[in-house]
C-alpha positions as CSV (number, residue, x, y, z in Angstrom):
1,E,50.2,-39.1,-11.7
2,V,51.2,-39.0,-8.0
3,Y,49.6,-42.4,-7.5
4,D,52.2,-43.8,-9.8
5,L,54.9,-42.6,-7.4
6,I,53.6,-44.8,-4.6
7,T,55.7,-47.9,-4.2
8,D,53.4,-49.8,-1.8
9,K,49.9,-49.5,-3.1
10,S,48.5,-52.4,-0.9
11,S,46.8,-50.1,1.6
12,T,45.1,-48.0,-1.1
13,E,44.1,-50.8,-3.4
14,N,42.8,-53.2,-0.9
15,G,40.5,-50.8,0.8
16,G,42.9,-50.8,3.7
17,N,42.5,-48.9,7.0
18,S,42.9,-45.2,7.2
19,I,46.3,-43.8,6.1
20,D,48.2,-42.6,9.2
21,A,51.6,-42.0,7.6
22,V,53.1,-41.1,4.2
23,F,56.9,-41.5,3.8
24,S,59.7,-42.6,1.7
25,W,62.6,-44.9,2.7
26,E,66.2,-43.9,3.0
27,H,69.3,-46.0,3.2
28,V,71.6,-45.3,6.1
29,P,74.9,-47.0,7.0
30,S,74.6,-50.2,9.0
31,L,76.7,-49.9,12.1
32,I,77.1,-53.7,12.3
33,N,78.1,-54.3,8.7
34,P,80.2,-51.5,7.0
35,N,79.4,-52.9,3.5
36,A,75.6,-52.7,4.1
37,K,72.8,-50.1,4.6
38,A,69.6,-50.2,6.6
39,S,66.4,-49.3,4.8
40,V,64.5,-47.0,7.3
41,V,61.7,-44.4,7.4
42,N,63.1,-41.1,6.0
43,L,62.3,-38.5,8.6
44,S,63.1,-35.8,6.0
45,F,59.9,-36.8,4.2
46,L,57.4,-37.9,6.7
47,V,53.7,-36.9,7.0
48,I,52.1,-38.4,10.0
49,R,48.5,-37.8,11.2
50,P,47.4,-40.8,13.3
51,S,43.9,-41.2,14.6
52,K,43.5,-41.1,18.4
53,A,43.3,-44.9,18.3
54,T,46.5,-45.2,16.3
55,F,48.2,-42.7,18.6
56,R,47.2,-44.8,21.7
57,N,48.6,-47.9,19.8
58,L,51.8,-46.0,19.1
59,I,52.3,-45.2,22.8
60,S,51.3,-48.8,23.9
61,T,53.6,-50.3,21.3
62,Y,56.5,-48.0,22.4
63,Q,56.0,-49.1,26.0
64,S,55.7,-52.8,25.4
65,S,57.8,-53.7,22.3
66,P,61.1,-55.5,22.7
67,F,64.3,-53.7,22.0
68,A,67.6,-55.5,21.7
69,A,71.0,-53.8,21.4
70,G,72.1,-56.0,18.5
71,K,68.7,-56.1,16.7
72,G,66.8,-52.9,17.4
73,W,63.0,-52.6,17.8
74,G,60.7,-55.6,17.3
75,M,61.2,-59.2,16.4
76,I,62.9,-58.7,13.0
77,G,65.1,-55.7,13.5
78,R,67.6,-54.1,11.2
79,G,70.5,-54.1,13.6
80,S,72.1,-50.8,14.7
81,F,72.1,-47.8,12.4
82,P,72.3,-44.1,13.0
83,G,69.0,-43.2,14.7
84,W,68.1,-46.8,15.6
85,M,67.3,-46.0,19.2
86,T,65.4,-42.8,18.3
87,S,62.0,-42.1,16.7
88,Q,63.5,-43.1,13.3
89,G,64.1,-46.6,14.5
90,F,60.8,-46.9,16.3
91,L,58.7,-45.5,13.5
92,T,60.5,-47.8,11.0
93,F,59.6,-50.8,13.3
94,Y,56.0,-49.5,13.9
95,Y,55.1,-48.8,10.2
96,D,56.8,-51.9,8.9
97,E,55.9,-54.6,11.5
98,V,53.0,-53.3,13.6
99,A,50.8,-51.1,11.4
100,N,52.0,-52.1,7.9
101,G,48.6,-51.5,6.3
102,S,48.1,-47.9,7.5
103,K,51.0,-46.3,5.6
104,V,51.7,-45.1,2.1
105,E,55.3,-45.5,0.8
106,M,56.3,-43.0,-1.7
107,N,59.1,-43.6,-4.2
108,R,62.3,-42.6,-2.5
109,C,63.8,-41.4,-5.8
110,Y,61.2,-38.7,-6.1
111,F,60.4,-37.9,-2.4
112,G,63.4,-37.6,-0.2
113,N,66.1,-38.2,-2.8
114,T,69.6,-37.8,-1.3
115,G,71.4,-37.8,-4.7
116,E,73.8,-40.3,-3.2
117,K,75.6,-42.7,-5.5
118,Y,74.9,-46.3,-4.6
119,P,77.5,-49.1,-4.9
120,T,76.7,-51.7,-7.5
121,K,76.7,-54.5,-4.9
122,L,74.5,-52.9,-2.3
123,T,73.3,-55.0,0.6
124,L,70.2,-53.7,2.5
125,F,68.6,-54.7,5.8
126,T,64.8,-54.5,5.4
127,N,61.8,-55.9,7.2
128,G,62.3,-59.0,5.0
129,G,65.8,-59.5,6.2
130,K,69.0,-59.1,4.1
131,L,68.5,-58.0,0.5
132,E,71.3,-58.2,-2.1
133,C,70.5,-55.6,-4.7
134,A,72.6,-57.3,-7.3
135,S,70.3,-60.4,-7.1
136,S,67.2,-61.0,-9.0
137,A,65.1,-60.3,-5.9
138,G,66.9,-57.0,-5.5
139,A,66.5,-56.1,-9.2
140,S,62.7,-56.3,-8.8
141,S,62.7,-54.3,-5.5
142,N,62.0,-50.6,-5.5
143,Q,64.3,-50.5,-2.5
144,C,67.3,-51.1,-4.8
145,N,66.7,-48.3,-7.3
146,D,69.8,-46.1,-7.7
147,C,68.1,-42.7,-7.2
148,N,71.2,-40.9,-8.3
149,H,69.9,-41.5,-11.9
150,A,66.6,-39.7,-11.3
151,K,66.0,-36.6,-13.4
152,L,66.2,-33.4,-11.3
153,E,62.8,-32.2,-12.7
154,D,61.2,-35.4,-11.5
155,I,62.3,-34.9,-7.8
156,Y,59.6,-33.4,-5.6
157,V,61.5,-33.5,-2.3
158,A,65.3,-33.4,-2.1
159,D,66.9,-34.6,1.1
160,L,70.1,-32.7,1.9
161,S,70.9,-34.6,5.1
162,Y,73.4,-36.8,3.2
163,C,75.4,-33.6,2.4
164,L,75.4,-32.6,6.1
165,A,75.2,-29.0,4.8
166,P,73.7,-27.7,1.5
167,W,77.0,-26.0,0.6
168,E,78.8,-29.4,0.9
169,C,76.5,-31.0,-1.8
170,G,77.5,-31.3,-5.4
171,G,80.7,-32.3,-7.1
172,G,81.9,-35.8,-7.3
173,D,79.1,-38.3,-7.8
174,A,76.3,-36.4,-6.0
175,L,73.2,-35.5,-8.0
176,F,72.6,-32.1,-6.5
């Protein structure tokens, strides 16, 4: 049952390397485009247990990877977003561009759901570049699911960071 909640099964189906991280994605505001969001590692739901070799690679990558103010970490970059210069930005880069096969991505609607209502014309910055959720490519992407429609009983981990404080959640269009 939980296997069905994994959105990227390539590392488990292809006999991939060891799994060093399990996480879901979250969509945070883009600081370069007010009408877009960046798809980043959700630190509210992150399980990480790297091998010693992976830990050494994390350190080496951190010390040697390019960082540009307008692009962020790595060669692709998502531009600036809250947390882009911190561990959130680095881990997004690392597990998306460097060690893509050593992670398991859980469905963000069930693990780390913010209950946030998404605009119908959402633009996301992902490792594949700009993704228009209203397009056919967006419609087939798990990144574009409107998690506000998830049933409360199906949510394993709720992420209250969108609310800033639990007592500020609820009301309006929020799920919780």
